[in-house]
GUDO-501611 format. One record per residue (C-alpha): residue in three letters; z, y, x. Coordinates in Angstrom, 1 decimal, padded with zeros to 4 digits. Layout:
   code        Z        Y        X
    ALA        Z        Y        X
...
This chain:
   code        Z        Y        X
    MET    100.5    069.5    113.2
    LYS    101.9    072.5    111.6
    LYS    100.0    073.6    108.5
    ALA    098.4    077.0    108.2
    ALA    100.7    079.1    106.0
    ALA    100.9    082.7    104.8
    VAL    104.2    084.0    106.1
    GLY    105.7    087.5    106.4
    LEU    106.8    089.2    109.6
    ALA    110.5    088.2    109.1
    ALA    109.5    084.5    108.9
    ALA    107.2    084.8    111.9
    LEU    109.9    086.5    114.0
    SER    112.4    083.9    113.1
    LEU    110.0    081.2    114.1
    ALA    109.5    083.0    117.4
    ALA    113.2    083.4    118.0
    ALA    113.6    079.7    117.3
    GLY    111.2    078.8    120.1
    CYS    107.7    080.0    119.8
    GLY    107.1    079.1    123.4
    SER    107.5    075.3    123.3
    GLY    109.1    073.0    120.8
    SER    112.6    071.8    121.5
    GLY    112.6    068.2    122.8
    SER    108.8    068.3    123.3
    ASP    106.5    069.0    126.3
    LYS    103.9    070.6    124.0
    SER    103.0    074.2    124.3
    THR    103.0    076.1    121.0
    VAL    100.4    078.8    120.4
    THR    100.8    081.0    117.3
    LEU    097.8    082.9    116.0
    TRP    098.0    085.6    113.4
    MET    094.8    085.3    111.3
    TYR    093.7    087.6    108.5
    PRO    091.6    086.9    105.4
    VAL    088.2    087.3    107.0
    ILE    087.4    084.4    104.7
    GLY    087.9    086.0    101.3
    ASP    088.4    082.9    099.3
    GLN    092.0    081.8    099.9
    ALA    091.4    078.1    099.3
    LYS    088.4    078.1    101.6
    SER    090.4    080.0    104.2
    GLN    093.3    077.5    104.1
    ALA    090.8    074.6    104.4
    PHE    088.9    076.2    107.3
    TRP    091.8    077.2    109.5
    GLY    093.6    073.9    108.7
    LYS    090.5    072.1    110.1
    VAL    090.5    074.3    113.1
    GLU    094.1    073.4    113.9
    LYS    093.4    069.7    113.4
    ASP    090.3    069.6    115.5
    PHE    091.7    071.7    118.3
    GLU    094.9    069.7    118.5
    ALA    093.0    066.4    118.5
    ALA    091.1    067.6    121.6
    ASN    094.2    069.2    123.2
    PRO    097.2    067.0    122.4
    ALA    099.5    069.0    124.6
    ILE    099.0    072.1    122.5
    ASP    100.5    072.7    119.1
    VAL    098.7    075.4    117.2
    LYS    100.2    077.4    114.4
    ILE    097.9    079.7    112.4
    ASP    099.8    082.1    110.3
    GLN    097.6    083.7    107.7
    GLN    098.6    087.3    107.3
    PRO    097.6    089.9    104.8
    TRP    095.5    093.0    105.8
    GLU    098.1    095.2    104.2
    GLY    100.6    096.5    106.8
    ARG    098.8    094.9    109.7
    GLN    099.2    097.8    112.1
    GLU    102.9    098.1    111.5
    LYS    103.6    094.4    111.8
    VAL    101.5    093.9    114.9
    THR    103.2    096.9    116.6
    THR    106.6    095.6    115.7
    ALA    105.8    092.1    117.1
    LEU    104.4    093.5    120.4
    VAL    107.4    095.8    120.9
    SER    109.9    093.1    120.0
    LYS    107.9    090.5    122.1
    LYS    108.0    088.0    119.2
    GLY    105.8    086.8    116.5
    PHE    102.4    085.6    117.9
    ASP    100.5    084.7    121.1
    LEU    097.1    085.7    119.7
    VAL    096.2    088.2    116.9
    VAL    092.9    089.3    115.5
    LEU    092.4    093.1    116.0
    GLY    089.5    095.6    115.8
    PRO    088.3    098.1    118.4
    ASP    090.2    101.0    116.8
    GLN    093.6    099.3    117.2
    ILE    093.3    098.0    120.7
    PRO    093.4    101.2    122.8
    GLN    096.9    102.1    121.9
    TYR    098.2    098.6    122.8
    ALA    096.3    098.6    126.0
    GLN    097.7    102.0    126.8
    GLN    101.2    100.7    126.1
    GLY    100.7    097.6    128.2
    THR    101.7    095.2    125.5
    VAL    098.4    093.2    125.5
    GLU    096.7    091.1    128.2
    ALA    093.1    091.5    129.5
    VAL    090.9    088.4    128.6
    ASP    087.8    088.9    130.8
    ASP    088.3    085.5    132.3
    VAL    088.0    083.8    128.8
    VAL    084.6    085.4    128.1
    ALA    083.3    085.2    131.7
    PRO    081.7    081.7    131.6
    ALA    079.5    082.7    128.6
    LYS    079.4    086.4    128.9
    ALA    075.6    086.6    128.7
    SER    075.7    084.9    125.3
    TYR    077.8    087.6    123.6
    LEU    076.4    090.7    121.9
    PRO    076.8    093.5    124.4
    ASN    078.0    095.8    121.7
    SER    080.8    093.3    120.7
    LEU    082.1    093.2    124.3
    SER    081.9    096.9    125.0
    ALA    083.7    097.7    121.7
    LEU    086.7    095.6    122.8
    THR    086.8    097.0    126.3
    VAL    089.3    099.7    127.4
    GLY    089.4    101.2    130.9
    GLY    086.9    098.6    132.2
    LYS    088.9    095.6    131.0
    LEU    088.2    093.4    128.0
    TYR    091.1    093.1    125.6
    GLY    089.6    091.0    122.9
    VAL    087.6    087.8    122.7
    PRO    085.0    088.4    119.9
    ILE    084.9    085.7    117.2
    TYR    082.9    087.6    114.6
    GLN    080.9    090.8    114.1
    THR    080.5    093.0    111.1
    ILE    077.6    095.3    110.4
    THR    076.5    097.9    107.8
    ALA    073.0    098.9    106.8
    PRO    071.3    100.9    104.0
    ILE    070.7    099.2    100.7
    TYR    068.5    100.8    098.0
    ASN    067.0    100.4    094.6
    LYS    063.2    099.8    095.2
    LYS    062.4    100.5    091.5
    LEU    063.9    104.0    091.5
    PHE    062.0    105.1    094.6
    ALA    058.7    103.7    093.1
    GLU    059.3    105.4    089.8
    ALA    059.9    108.7    091.6
    GLY    056.6    108.4    093.5
    VAL    058.2    107.7    096.8
    ASP    056.0    105.0    098.5
    LYS    058.8    103.7    100.8
    ALA    062.5    104.1    101.0
    PRO    063.7    106.7    103.6
    GLU    064.0    105.4    107.1
    THR    065.1    108.7    108.6
    LEU    067.5    111.5    107.7
    ALA    064.5    113.8    107.3
    GLU    062.8    111.4    104.9
    LEU    066.1    111.1    103.0
    LYS    066.2    114.9    102.5
    ALA    062.5    115.0    101.6
    ALA    062.9    112.4    098.9
    ALA    065.9    114.1    097.2
    PRO    064.0    116.5    094.9
    LYS    061.6    113.8    093.8
    LEU    064.4    111.5    092.6
    ALA    066.4    114.4    091.3
    ALA    063.4    115.2    089.0
    LYS    064.1    111.7    087.5
    LYS    067.8    112.5    087.2
    VAL    068.6    110.2    090.1
    ALA    070.6    111.1    093.2
    VAL    068.9    109.8    096.4
    LEU    072.2    109.1    098.2
    ASP    075.3    107.4    096.8
    TYR    077.6    109.3    099.1
    PRO    081.3    108.4    098.8
    GLY    083.3    111.6    099.4
    LYS    086.7    110.3    098.4
    PRO    089.0    110.9    101.3
    GLU    090.3    107.3    101.0
    VAL    086.9    105.9    101.9
    SER    086.7    105.3    105.7
    LEU    084.5    107.9    107.3
    ASN    082.9    105.0    109.2
    GLN    081.2    104.2    106.0
    SER    080.4    107.8    104.9
    PHE    080.2    110.8    107.2
    TYR    080.4    109.2    110.7
    PRO    077.1    107.2    110.5
    ILE    075.2    110.5    109.8
    LEU    077.1    112.3    112.6
    TRP    076.3    109.5    115.1
    ALA    072.6    109.4    114.0
    ASN    072.4    113.1    114.8
    GLY    073.8    112.4    118.3
    GLY    077.3    113.6    117.6
    SER    080.7    112.1    118.3
    VAL    084.2    112.4    116.9
    PHE    085.9    113.0    120.2
    ALA    085.1    114.8    123.4
    PRO    084.4    112.5    126.4
    ASP    087.9    112.9    127.8
    GLY    089.5    112.2    124.4
    LYS    091.7    115.2    124.6
    THR    089.9    117.2    121.9
    VAL    087.5    116.5    119.1
    ALA    083.8    117.2    119.1
    PHE    082.9    116.6    115.4
    ASN    082.7    120.4    114.8
    GLY    079.8    120.8    117.4
    PRO    076.2    121.5    116.4
    GLU    075.6    117.8    115.5
    GLY    078.6    117.7    113.2
    VAL    077.6    121.0    111.4
    GLU    074.0    119.7    111.1
    SER    075.3    116.4    109.5
    LEU    077.6    118.1    107.0
    GLN    075.0    120.7    106.2
    LEU    072.6    117.8    105.4
    LEU    075.0    116.6    102.8
    LEU    075.4    120.1    101.3
    ASP    071.6    120.5    101.2
    LEU    071.3    117.2    099.5
    LYS    073.9    118.2    096.9
    ALA    072.1    121.5    096.3
    ALA    068.9    119.5    095.7
    GLY    070.5    117.1    093.3
    GLY    070.5    114.4    095.9
    LEU    074.2    113.5    095.6
    PRO    076.2    112.3    092.6
    GLU    077.9    115.0    090.6
    ASN    081.3    113.5    091.5
    THR    080.4    112.8    095.1
    ALA    083.5    114.5    096.4
    SER    085.8    112.1    094.6
    LYS    083.8    108.9    094.3
    GLY    084.5    105.7    096.2
    ASN    081.9    103.3    097.6
    ASP    082.4    100.5    095.1
    ILE    079.1    099.0    094.0
    GLU    080.3    097.1    090.9
    GLY    080.8    099.6    088.1
    GLY    079.4    102.4    090.3
    ALA    076.5    104.8    090.2
    LEU    074.3    102.7    092.4
    ALA    074.6    099.6    090.1
    ALA    074.1    101.8    087.1
    GLY    070.8    103.2    088.4
    LYS    072.1    106.7    088.8
    THR    071.8    106.8    092.6
    ALA    069.1    105.2    094.8
    MET    070.6    104.4    098.2
    TYR    073.9    103.8    100.0
    HIS    073.5    104.3    103.7
    ALA    076.4    102.2    105.1
    ALA    076.7    099.1    102.9
    THR    077.9    095.6    103.7
    ALA    075.9    092.4    103.0
    GLY    078.4    091.6    100.3
    GLN    077.7    095.0    098.6
    ALA    074.0    094.2    098.7
    ASP    074.7    091.0    096.8
    GLN    076.7    092.9    094.3
    LEU    073.9    095.4    093.8
    GLY    071.5    092.5    093.3
    ALA    073.7    091.0    090.6
    ALA    073.6    094.4    088.8
    ILE    069.9    095.4    089.1
    GLY    068.2    092.1    090.1
    ALA    067.9    090.9    093.6
    GLU    064.1    091.6    093.6
    ASN    064.9    095.3    093.2
    VAL    067.2    095.5    096.2
    GLY    065.9    096.7    099.5
    ILE    067.7    096.5    102.9
    GLY    066.8    098.8    105.7
    LEU    067.6    099.6    109.2
    PRO    070.2    102.4    109.9
    LEU    068.8    105.8    109.0
    GLU    067.4    107.5    112.1
    GLY    068.2    111.0    113.2
    LYS    068.1    111.4    117.0
    LYS    068.9    107.7    117.1
    ARG    069.8    104.7    114.9
    VAL    073.4    103.8    114.7
    ALA    075.1    101.3    112.4
    PHE    078.8    101.0    111.9
    GLY    079.9    097.5    112.8
    ILE    083.0    096.1    114.5
    PRO    083.8    092.8    116.2
    GLY    087.0    090.9    115.4
    GLY    088.7    090.2    118.7
    LEU    091.3    087.7    119.6
    VAL    094.0    089.7    121.5
    LEU    096.5    088.1    123.8
    ALA    100.1    089.4    123.7
    LYS    101.5    090.3    127.1
    HIS    104.7    088.6    126.1
    SER    103.1    085.2    125.4
    GLU    104.8    082.4    127.2
    ASN    101.8    080.1    127.0
    LYS    098.9    082.2    128.1
    ASP    096.8    079.3    129.4
    ALA    097.1    077.4    126.2
    ALA    096.4    080.6    124.2
    LYS    093.2    081.2    126.3
    LYS    092.1    077.6    125.6
    LEU    092.4    078.3    121.9
    ALA    090.6    081.6    122.2
    THR    087.7    079.9    124.0
    TYR    087.5    077.2    121.3
    LEU    087.5    079.8    118.4
    ALA    084.7    081.8    120.2
    SER    082.6    078.7    120.8
    PRO    079.1    078.5    119.1
    GLU    080.2    075.7    116.8
    VAL    083.3    077.5    115.4
    SER    081.5    080.9    115.4
    ALA    078.7    079.4    113.3
    ALA    081.1    077.8    110.8
    LEU    083.2    081.0    110.6
    ALA    080.1    083.1    109.9
    LYS    079.0    080.7    107.2
    GLU    082.4    080.8    105.4
    SER    083.2    084.5    105.9
    GLY    079.8    086.2    105.4
    PHE    080.3    088.1    108.7
    PHE    078.1    087.6    111.7
    PRO    078.5    085.7    115.0
    ALA    079.4    087.9    118.0
    ARG    077.1    085.7    120.1
    THR    073.3    085.4    120.3
    ASP    073.4    081.6    120.9
    VAL    074.7    080.8    117.4
    THR    072.7    079.7    114.4
    VAL    074.4    080.2    111.1
    PRO    073.9    077.3    108.7
    ASP    072.2    078.1    105.4
    GLN    072.2    081.9    106.2
    SER    071.1    083.9    103.1
    ALA    068.1    086.1    103.1
    THR    070.4    089.1    102.7
    SER    072.4    088.2    105.8
    LYS    069.2    087.7    107.8
    GLU    068.1    091.3    106.8
    PHE    071.5    092.7    107.8
    ALA    071.4    090.8    111.1
    LYS    068.5    093.0    112.1
    SER    070.9    095.9    112.4
    LEU    073.3    094.2    114.8
    GLN    071.4    095.6    117.8
    TYR    072.5    099.1    116.5
    ALA    076.2    098.2    116.0
    PHE    078.7    100.8    117.0
    PRO    082.5    100.4    116.5
    GLY    083.1    104.1    116.0
    ASP    084.7    106.4    118.5
    THR    087.7    104.3    119.6
    HIS    090.8    106.4    120.4
    PRO    094.5    105.8    119.9
    LYS    094.5    108.6    117.3
    ALA    091.2    107.7    115.6
    ARG    092.7    106.9    112.3
    HIS    095.0    110.0    112.3
    VAL    092.0    112.2    113.0
    MET    090.0    110.6    110.2
    GLY    092.8    111.4    107.8
    LEU    092.7    115.1    108.9
    LEU    088.9    115.4    108.7
    ALA    088.2    113.7    105.4
    PRO    089.9    116.3    103.1
    HIS    087.9    119.1    104.8
    ILE    084.6    117.3    104.2
    GLN    085.7    116.9    100.6
    ALA    086.4    120.6    100.4
    ALA    082.9    121.4    101.6
    LEU    081.4    119.0    099.0
    LEU    083.4    120.8    096.3
    GLY    082.0    124.1    097.5
    LYS    085.3    125.5    098.8
    GLU    084.2    125.7    102.4
    ASP    080.9    125.9    104.3
    ALA    080.0    123.2    106.8
    LYS    081.1    125.2    109.9
    THR    084.3    126.5    108.4
    ALA    085.3    123.0    107.1
    LEU    084.7    121.3    110.5
    ASP    086.4    124.0    112.5
    ALA    089.5    123.9    110.3
    ALA    089.7    120.1    110.7
    ALA    089.1    120.4    114.5
    LYS    092.0    122.9    114.8
    GLU    094.4    120.5    113.1
    ALA    093.1    117.5    115.1
    ASP    093.3    119.2    118.4
    GLN    096.9    120.2    117.7
    LEU    097.6    116.5    116.9
    LEU    096.0    115.3    120.1
    GLY    097.6    118.0    122.2
    SER    101.1    117.2    120.8
    GLY    100.7    113.5    121.5
    GLY    101.8    113.0    117.9
């Protein structure tokens, strides 16, 4: 059995060139999986994936599994290079925002047949997020979710009986907390923060979307988008955002929320809730459902096993994908990673109270507006939102300017 090892692209490609398909002098099929640090602790990650290799190979002696543990950094470029060169991996873990471009290029294979036998057991949102053009291109092995976290004590001290559950209640609570020199919303306006954890959840809650239905233009500058950005500007005017909101990140440790200067972050992870608990006391941390506007929406993405079109051992790769998506492995992965199963028939061992609260938002999970240019558009929009927060542009002007740039990008195919 080959041991799980962290290797770079060059090493992976050399292995592929040397015979990623089947070992020389052996009838075994080799399946290479590029895995990422979904288990944050490196030692635990090595042990977990090493056991996965051992157990799978014991049950499937004709298949040799190689799990290459890759870093998050540079993932997009490395995966693209591997798919274009037709070398490097058989399976790779990708998110919904990455898959459309590869499906469009025809470099990945549909995997509906892998999920079909247990399709009813998967979270519908996990499957739809990995579907492009009516075909499933990823086998979900985990699901992430975000939800509001808040400081119960600050709301109580401001005379707010319960933490906001809607965008309207958030706005109404702002002046009461501002009177106590506390900002109601720990909004991270730094452009480097993903809009999936800042502006987009508010846009989605108000019924808006980033792209028009045909994907040829953007829609974030419509009435829903203007309403969403105006809400932030109204909060700022009422003292409801941190003074440095335009340049702050969403770090909890060392941040305003942990210091008791802000009361709520609307798109946090379970890990961030634990960090807040360590700072202010777990008994003071509340976890809510996604803030409701016209609807409730929580940013959350599945991690999907994607099959390379060039794989020479597709049947063996699909067997491995089926195994990794099984209830047993899904439960173990959820326990070690802190993420959530993408299936409803999985019980996570020793699941924390925090995780159980976050799991209530899984039904509202939304992967974002998947589009081949989603990340590029985000990069164009974020600076204009920042400009509005700095008072340099009003809501409509900021979003229209960003839309003009984004539509030019989409129209050029660049």
